[in-house]
C-alpha angles and dihedrals in degrees: 000000000000119000093221115138092250090059102042117132119285092222137044120246091257093050092048091051091052092052093046090050090052090050092052091051091052095048090050091063118105095239092055093043088055091053108057096173095052090046090052090047092053094044092049098051093044093048093047091050094049089049091054096252099114090127088070093062100107129134092256095052093047092046092052098040102038105024100037097239116157127238091274090071110128115200089195091063100031121047099178091123092058091049092051091046089056091050091048092049090054094048091051092048090050093047095051090044092053125012095015099041091118096044113127093217123046122199116211134183106213116225112264094015141080100208109100127230123217117214123198103218101192119096111293093225091054096055131000120251119260087246091063091052094055122104121264088241091058093049092047089052089055090049092051093047092050098041091237129140123248096267116100120194117232116235116243114269115270096025124107114263119235120230100207100196094185118008119210115298086240136004116268104052106171119243108248109184139180101321094022106095098112114080103114091177098060105149111218096185112047121133093199095063120102111266090225127051118242113274114264117244091009100167094195096135127084114258119272089244091063087088114027090193094055116105115257091223121079113270123227131197125195117208124188118202108232117245129204091218107085093208092052091046092053091049089051092052091051091051092047091051092050093051093046090049090060090048090053091051090054089073100154099055112033142018122216115228113187115218114262098023094112098259113164092233140350115217100192131025125201112202119197125196124183121200129179121248094183126243091072092298131118141189124231120212115197125191125179116199134186097230105210094048096034090225120152104227101175141007139177138182115209119189138200101035109169117234090211109097093216092055091044091057089067094053113100097185099096091050091046090054091051090051093047091053102042113027126096112287088016134123098290092047090050098047094042090053093049090055097047127083115233091241095051100102094116094048098036111030093180089069086069089060087059090048090053091051088050089059095050089051093049115019106206131142090244093052091046093053094043093052095044093047091050092050093047091054093044092051090055089053094043111023089180093058095129097176090049093051090047093051090046088056091049093049093052091045090051091051089050088060103035100031087216092152092063135243094303096057110137096198120108139180087261088063090049091049092051091053093046091051090049090051093051091046091051095051119002091173094062117089096215096070090051092050089052090049091049091052094050093044091053094049088048091055096250101134095172092050090050093051093048093049098045091047090050090053092050092045089055092050117006089186096055100124094195091057092050090047093051090049091050094048092050092049090053092051089051091053095253090129103165093044091048094050090050091055093045093050089050089052096051090045085063095041121009091194087078089064094083095038093055098034092114091064092050086050092053090049091053092045094052090047091049089238102161095186091048091050090054096043096046092038090058091048091047091053090069095055122094103230130094100243093050090052088054090054089052090050093053093047091049091049092050093053092045096248097145095168094057091043091055093045091053091046090053091049091050094050093044098045101034107022096158094051092043092049094063113019095172091058090046092055090047091053089052089057092241119171113252095241092056093043092050092049091051094045091050093050092046093049089051088052089056098256120144103237095188092255099096098281112132130206113272 
């Protein structure tokens, strides 16, 4: 890098040493050791920022450098980087809330961005913030990159000061929280976006209970601006249909309400405008608005749409926009969460859906109890909340397998079955209740009941990725390896986010096929998931490649996070419904790796 004045370091040597020391402390923690990819993600973005290359921190660069994607990676079609950024943000927040609560420097990942912030946590009157020590040139660079003026507000006394190393490339970056990581089409340079993000926890909507007939899920309307050019109008209708089709497929998280159909209220409005570019090409302008507040939460301009219908059929962009807006962890999830108070389960039952997804991303006793408590309250408010009852059944079924709620858990498969039945009774035309019923039936040993329920879910929505994934996982457990892999590959083709969640089952498929490369690849992916069986896959992969340190770190995480499962692996596999031949193969491999399987084998 040139030593010209405009490119001199943003931080002094002392400041850089302090940040690097904080980074080393974080990476030394067990949770980060157990998650190699997230550790590499954090190290990369911190190092690049300290080296003055924060402008490189885009989804494509991170995907290629950290996650090994090739140069064909398309962040518009693959949002894995945003998902991982969300997971990393949570781990950092937990670390600085617990083990690192006394750390002098806090590292934060701002929502909707990849450039880290460094916060000096000692009293501001005792020592100036790192931001104040930076050169005027560095601060002016930040101002130019963010489009701000030269004035900088001073934080209130007594609060930590933020060192915004690289403010947003333009004003109006959308808040992407918790489950939000998945909007591949985030536009970082759009003059029409609001200069300020929507206020968090802005309870400016009437409560869900104001209309007992109103759907619990957020409602979306798609509006196409009429065009006097018939060709442009036809193109607009094709685009509108493609986007609405994706909304309809996302049946467990949002309901599409077309404008003018008498709906009590529309939460989000998607406005589409088509303009001619000449030469039989057009530009699509997309704006997503939160209706009651009038806030623009997302926009995108897409060029070079062909007017020819045959050429249009090959264009994935309208479908990709629909997916980005409506799927789990997408735009609607993110914005809804940012506007909902954490204690709003009774008033806003859909928030409990988000809580449940939080648990499946990070299986802890606290997350389990928070999600279940939220759902219990919501189901009192809305007894017909089918998705809530289905997720309650899934949570209890998951606890039956993992024992995450501890030895005193009072929940049983009978409780899960009661919730699944309630879900199906509330909405028999929704796939999610049938998937929940299939899961509970399988764990209860009712193979016929499982097959009927999972087939019903797929019949209702053949594109429901979560149903295909559950079918694939169950087939793997039953020893139907090829069939299971076919279903799983179909699921991740619909939603790549399921790749990590179901990595253990791909690992088992590779193990039973004696695919050494597959065992290593899927074992590494499994090691980043927060469930006991995935940690076991990571342990075996680490042992096979001779990585004793990683093996021990994963073993420690397993025993600390899931002590009951780790204490008797054979019983854990039995609770999963795993075929004996697969269980014996895993137990044998684990014993060889020095893992106590609960059958008398001791650690080597």
